[in-house]
C-alpha positions in Angstrom: 19.2 26.9 -23.2 17.4 26.8 -26.9 13.8 26.3 -26.9 13.1 26.7 -30.6 11.6 23.3 -31.3 8.8 23.8 -28.0 8.3 27.3 -29.7 7.3 26.3 -32.7 5.2 23.2 -31.4 3.5 26.1 -29.1 2.8 27.8 -33.0 1.2 24.8 -34.0 -0.8 23.8 -30.9 -2.4 27.3 -30.5 -4.1 26.3 -33.8 -6.1 23.9 -32.4 -6.6 24.2 -28.8 -7.6 27.3 -26.8 -4.6 29.3 -25.7 -2.1 26.6 -27.0 -2.5 24.1 -24.0 -5.3 21.8 -22.1 -4.5 23.5 -19.1 -4.2 27.4 -18.3 -1.6 27.7 -15.8 1.2 26.0 -18.5 0.7 28.4 -21.3 3.1 30.5 -19.0 1.0 34.0 -18.9 1.9 34.1 -15.5 5.6 34.7 -16.0 5.3 35.1 -19.6 7.7 33.6 -22.4 6.6 30.4 -24.4 6.1 26.9 -22.3 7.9 24.4 -23.0 7.2 20.9 -24.5 8.3 17.7 -22.6 9.2 15.1 -24.4 10.0 12.5 -21.8 10.9 12.4 -18.0 12.9 10.0 -15.6 13.2 10.0 -12.0 13.9 13.8 -11.1 14.2 15.1 -14.9 12.2 16.3 -16.7 13.5 16.0 -21.0 12.3 18.7 -23.4 11.6 18.4 -27.4 14.8 20.7 -27.6 17.1 18.1 -25.9 17.0 20.5 -22.6 17.5 18.4 -19.5 15.3 20.3 -16.6 15.6 19.2 -12.5 11.9 19.0 -12.3 10.3 20.5 -8.8 6.5 20.1 -10.2 6.1 16.9 -10.7 3.5 16.9 -12.8 1.9 19.0 -9.7 2.6 16.6 -7.3 1.8 13.1 -8.4 5.2 11.8 -8.8 6.1 11.4 -5.3 8.8 8.5 -5.9 10.4 9.8 -9.6 9.1 9.9 -12.9 8.6 6.7 -14.9 8.7 5.3 -11.5 9.5 1.2 -12.0 6.8 -0.1 -10.1 4.0 1.9 -11.5 4.7 1.5 -14.8 5.4 -2.5 -14.7 1.9 -2.5 -13.2 0.0 0.0 -16.0 1.9 -2.3 -18.6 0.6 -5.7 -17.3 -2.8 -4.5 -16.9 -3.1 -3.1 -20.6 -2.6 -6.2 -21.8 -5.8 -7.6 -20.3 -7.5 -4.5 -21.5 -7.6 -0.8 -21.1 -11.2 -0.1 -19.9 -14.6 -2.6 -19.2 -17.0 -0.3 -17.2 -17.9 -2.7 -15.4 -16.1 -3.8 -11.6 -12.8 -5.4 -11.8 -10.9 -7.4 -8.0 -8.1 -4.5 -8.3 -10.6 -1.4 -7.8 -11.8 -3.3 -4.1 -7.6 -3.8 -3.4 -7.2 -0.1 -3.8 -10.3 1.0 -1.7 -9.0 -1.8 0.9 -5.8 -0.3 1.0 -6.5 3.6 0.8 -9.2 2.9 4.0 -6.0 1.2 5.9 -3.9 4.1 5.3 -6.2 7.3 6.1 -7.5 7.7 9.9 -11.7 7.8 9.9 -12.8 6.8 6.8 -14.3 3.5 5.6 -15.9 3.8 2.4 -13.9 5.2 -0.7 -15.0 5.9 -4.3 -12.9 6.6 -6.9 -13.5 9.4 -9.8 -11.3 10.4 -12.6 -10.2 13.3 -10.9 -9.7 15.9 -8.6 -12.0 18.2 -9.4 -15.0 15.7 -9.8 -13.9 14.3 -6.3 -14.4 17.9 -5.0 -17.3 18.5 -6.9 -18.7 14.5 -5.7 -18.1 15.5 -2.2 -20.2 18.9 -2.2 -22.8 16.9 -3.6 -22.9 14.5 -1.0 -22.1 17.1 2.0 -25.4 18.7 0.6 -27.1 15.5 0.5 -26.0 14.4 3.6 -26.7 17.5 5.7 -30.5 18.9 3.6 -28.4 22.2 3.5 -27.1 24.0 0.3 -24.3 26.6 0.9 -21.1 25.4 1.4 -17.8 27.8 2.7 -14.8 27.5 0.5 -11.3 30.1 1.7 -10.3 32.4 -0.7 -7.1 31.2 -2.9 -7.6 27.7 -2.0 -8.9 25.7 -5.2 -10.7 23.0 -5.8 -10.6 22.2 -9.1 -13.0 24.5 -11.8 -16.4 22.7 -10.9 -18.9 26.1 -10.7 -19.5 26.0 -7.5 -15.8 27.1 -6.8 -15.4 29.5 -8.9 -16.5 32.5 -6.8 -14.5 35.7 -5.5 -15.2 37.4 -2.4 -18.0 39.7 -1.9 -17.5 42.7 0.0 -18.3 41.3 3.5 -18.3 38.8 5.8 -21.9 38.5 5.2 -21.8 38.9 1.6 -22.9 36.1 -1.0 -19.8 35.2 -3.7 -19.8 36.3 -7.0 -18.7 34.2 -9.9 -15.1 35.0 -11.4 -15.5 33.0 -14.7 -18.1 33.7 -17.6 -20.5 30.7 -17.7 -20.9 30.4 -13.7 -24.6 31.6 -12.8 -25.6 33.7 -9.9 -27.9 31.1 -8.4 -24.8 28.8 -8.5 -22.6 31.8 -7.2 -25.0 32.3 -4.1 -24.6 29.2 -2.0 -20.7 29.7 -2.2 -19.6 32.0 0.6 -16.0 33.2 0.9 -13.7 32.8 3.9 -10.2 34.3 4.9 -7.7 31.3 5.1 -5.9 31.0 8.0 -8.8 33.6 10.0 -11.7 31.2 12.2 -12.7 34.7 13.9 -14.1 35.4 9.7 -15.3 31.8 9.8 -17.2 32.1 12.6 -18.6 35.5 11.2 -19.6 33.9 8.4 -21.3 30.8 9.5 -23.6 33.1 12.2 -24.7 35.2 9.4 -25.9 31.8 7.6 -27.0 29.8 10.5 -28.4 26.1 10.3 -27.8 26.8 6.4 -24.2 25.5 5.6 -24.0 21.7 4.5 -19.9 21.8 4.8 -16.8 24.1 4.9 -14.4 22.3 2.5 -10.5 23.5 2.2 -7.5 22.2 1.7 -5.6 21.9 5.0 -2.1 22.9 3.7 -3.0 25.2 0.5 -1.0 24.6 -2.6 -2.7 26.9 -5.4 -1.5 30.6 -3.5 1.9 29.3 -3.0 2.3 26.6 0.1 0.7 27.9 3.2 0.4 25.5 6.0 -2.4 25.8 8.3 -1.6 28.1 12.0 -1.3 26.2 14.9 -4.8 25.6 16.1 -6.6 27.1 12.9 -7.9 23.2 11.5 -8.6 22.3 15.2 -10.7 25.2 15.5 -12.7 24.6 12.2 -13.7 21.1 13.6 -14.9 22.5 16.4 -16.7 24.8 14.9 -18.3 22.5 12.3 -19.0 20.1 15.4 -21.1 23.5 17.2 -22.9 23.8 14.3 -23.7 20.7 12.3 -21.5 21.4 10.1 -19.4 18.6 7.2 -15.5 19.6 7.1 -14.0 18.4 3.7 -10.7 18.4 3.6 -9.3 19.0 0.3 -6.5 16.5 0.0 -6.2 16.2 -3.7 -2.2 17.9 -3.3 -1.4 16.3 0.2 -3.1 13.1 0.5 -0.2 10.7 0.6 2.1 13.5 0.1 2.6 14.8 3.6 1.6 11.5 5.4 0.9 8.1 4.5 -2.7 9.0 6.6 -2.7 12.4 4.4 -3.3 15.7 6.8 -5.6 14.0 9.3 -2.6 12.4 10.7 -0.3 14.9 10.2 -2.5 17.3 12.5 -4.6 14.9 14.4 -7.8 16.3 13.0 -10.0 14.3 11.4 -12.5 15.2 8.9 -15.9 14.4 7.8 -15.0 14.0 4.0 -11.8 13.9 2.4 -10.9 14.0 -1.3 -7.8 12.8 -3.4 -6.0 13.0 -6.2 -2.5 13.4 -7.7 -0.4 10.5 -5.6 -3.8 8.4 -5.2 -3.2 7.9 -9.0 0.4 7.0 -9.4 0.6 10.1 -12.6 -2.9 8.5 -14.7 -6.0 10.7 -14.0 -7.8 9.8 -10.6 -9.7 11.3 -8.1 -11.4 9.8 -5.3 -13.7 11.5 -2.5 -14.1 9.1 1.2 -15.8 9.2 4.9 -17.4 7.3 6.7 -20.0 4.5 6.0 -22.4 6.8 7.5 -21.9 9.6 4.9 -21.1 7.2 1.9 -24.1 5.1 2.1 -26.1 8.3 1.1 -24.2 7.7 -2.3 -26.3 5.7 -5.4 -27.4 3.2 -5.8 -27.5 2.6 -1.8 -28.3 6.1 -1.0 -30.5 8.9 -3.1 -27.2 11.4 -4.2 -25.9 10.2 -7.4 -22.6 10.3 -8.3 -21.2 8.3 -11.6 -18.3 8.0 -14.1 -18.0 5.7 -17.0 -14.1 5.6 -16.3 -14.4 5.4 -12.7 -11.9 2.8 -11.3 -10.2 2.5 -14.6 -8.4 -0.7 -14.8 -5.1 1.0 -16.0 -5.7 3.7 -13.2 -5.7 1.8 -10.3 -3.3 -0.3 -11.1 -0.8 2.7 -11.3 -2.4 3.8 -8.3 -2.2 0.4 -6.5 1.3 0.1 -7.1 2.0 3.9 -5.8 0.3 3.3 -2.3 1.8 0.0 -1.7 5.4 1.9 -2.5 4.7 4.6 0.0 2.7 2.2 2.7 5.8 -0.1 2.8 8.3 2.1 3.0 8.4 3.7 6.9 11.2 6.4 5.7 10.1 8.0 2.3 8.2 11.1 4.2 11.3 12.1 6.6 13.3 11.8 3.3 11.4 13.9 1.5 11.5 16.1 4.9 14.5 16.5 4.9 15.4 17.1 1.7 12.8 20.3 1.6 14.9 21.8 4.8 17.6 21.5 2.9 16.8 23.2 0.1 14.7 25.6 2.5 17.9 26.7 4.2 20.4 26.8 0.9 17.6 29.1 -0.8 17.0 31.1 2.3 20.8 32.0 2.5 20.8 32.7 -1.2 18.6 35.2 -0.9 20.0 36.8 2.0 23.2 37.2 1.2 21.8 39.4 -2.0 19.3 41.0 0.2 16.4 40.1 -1.4 13.5 40.4 0.2 11.5 37.2 0.4 9.1 34.3 2.5 9.5 31.0 2.4 7.0 28.6 3.7 7.5 24.9 3.9 5.8 21.6 5.1 7.0 18.0 4.4 7.5 18.0 0.4 5.5 21.0 -0.1 7.9 24.4 -0.4 7.2 28.0 -2.3 9.2 31.4 -2.3 7.2 34.8 -2.0 9.2 37.7 -2.8 8.1 39.9 -0.1 9.5 40.4 3.3 5.6 39.6 5.1 4.6 36.7 6.7 2.4 35.1 3.8 -0.3 32.8 5.6 -3.5 33.9 2.8 -4.4 34.9 -0.1 -4.3 38.5 0.7 -0.6 38.1 1.8 0.2 35.9 -1.2 -0.7 38.6 -3.6 1.3 40.9 -1.9 4.7 39.3 -3.4 7.0 41.2 -6.4 5.5 39.1 -8.8 7.9 41.0 -11.3 11.0 39.5 -9.3 9.4 36.3 -9.5 9.1 36.7 -13.3 13.0 37.4 -13.8 13.3 34.7 -10.9 11.5 31.4 -13.3 13.0 32.5 -16.3 16.7 32.6 -14.3 15.6 29.2 -13.0 14.8 27.5 -16.3 18.3 29.0 -18.2 19.7 27.1 -15.2 18.4 24.2 -15.8 15.6 24.4 -13.0 12.2 23.9 -13.5 9.8 25.8 -11.0 5.8 26.1 -11.2 5.6 29.0 -14.0 3.3 30.9 -11.5 3.8 32.6 -8.0 0.8 31.2 -6.8 1.8 27.8 -6.8 3.3 25.2 -4.5 6.5 23.0 -5.8 6.6 19.8 -5.2 9.7 17.3 -4.4 10.1 14.0 -5.6 12.3 11.4 -3.1 14.2 10.6 -6.7 15.7 14.2 -6.4 19.3 13.9 -5.0 21.1 16.0 -2.7 23.8 16.3 -5.7 20.1 18.3 -7.9 19.8 20.2 -4.5 23.1 21.3 -4.2 22.6 21.8 -8.0 19.4 23.9 -7.8 20.8 25.8 -4.7 23.8 27.4 -6.8 21.6 28.1 -9.5 19.3 30.5 -6.8 22.8 32.3 -5.7 23.5 33.3 -9.1 20.1 33.8 -10.0 19.2 36.1 -7.1 22.7 38.3 -8.1 20.3 38.8 -11.2 16.9 40.2 -9.4 
């Protein structure tokens, strides 16, 4: 494939945009080469500025669960835009999508809409601190909750060590209140809690990790985490920005039968437009201004275009009883074909999958946390990525990101992808 125009556009962008991109992973730093500039997309396909068609396994990092340019969403946005794009005042559609979301997800009574997943997680942490009267939080190494200061923390030297900033601009004062634990390691979480008794407001977790590849929770891990939180008066926050309305209609609370105290949403809930949300039972949500003392606001929160897109998307998912089964079946089909292709070419690998999320790690070891994910052979992944791109298949340009499938993918698309994997595997 030729990427002459994409290369030219990237060179132009670098002159006026830091690194040429508005989000770092897009810059291809993890795989090398020049990023692809998209011109348009439809269904399961991307069409770049050079006229190439690519089968898409990113799907805007998750929200295009029913395909790009999904007609009900597009029509809803167009009709709403005709009536105005922003008011900074309450609108009826905000209540409509709130009622639908609350009806779909267990254990939430109220929801507040914001403009991004980062904003949702940031606000959820502030709410947890305000409600509990405690300052410290626990997050898990490898889980990503947006670029808010509290989350840009790397591990210290031991379970009781405070985190330290891993980005300039994050203060040590902020970092001292963020504690690190190992994903899927309940004993480690217990140690962190014991070392900071009665000081922890909440534990925030991706119930299925998506930012160190796809890493599902071990059997019983989330249940044990819930019990630990109950025993220590700690709020459990599920970051479902990726998983919410993608793995099940009621998200991971439904999927695993574990109730969180606060849940963060994004991606799918906006139907492709910039939307985030956080939700909880009334007792907690009533702590938010203007009803309570915890302040959170946003001029564009509940933007009518975003609400229209989100309402159309959630309505479609709510009315389609088979969509999650179809997605799971397609992902399992891809898993089987990919494993066969890699095994036949003696490529060491591990594939993690749950629902419509999947990732391949070029490592023979089981991948259960950030430490084991980091053992993957990144040089092989780079070759794999560029081989797939050349074949017309677009996957995440990072070994530490999950793939997302869309219901718009046909089995013909999956067969094409599996054949491409088999061809690329011969070159690795």
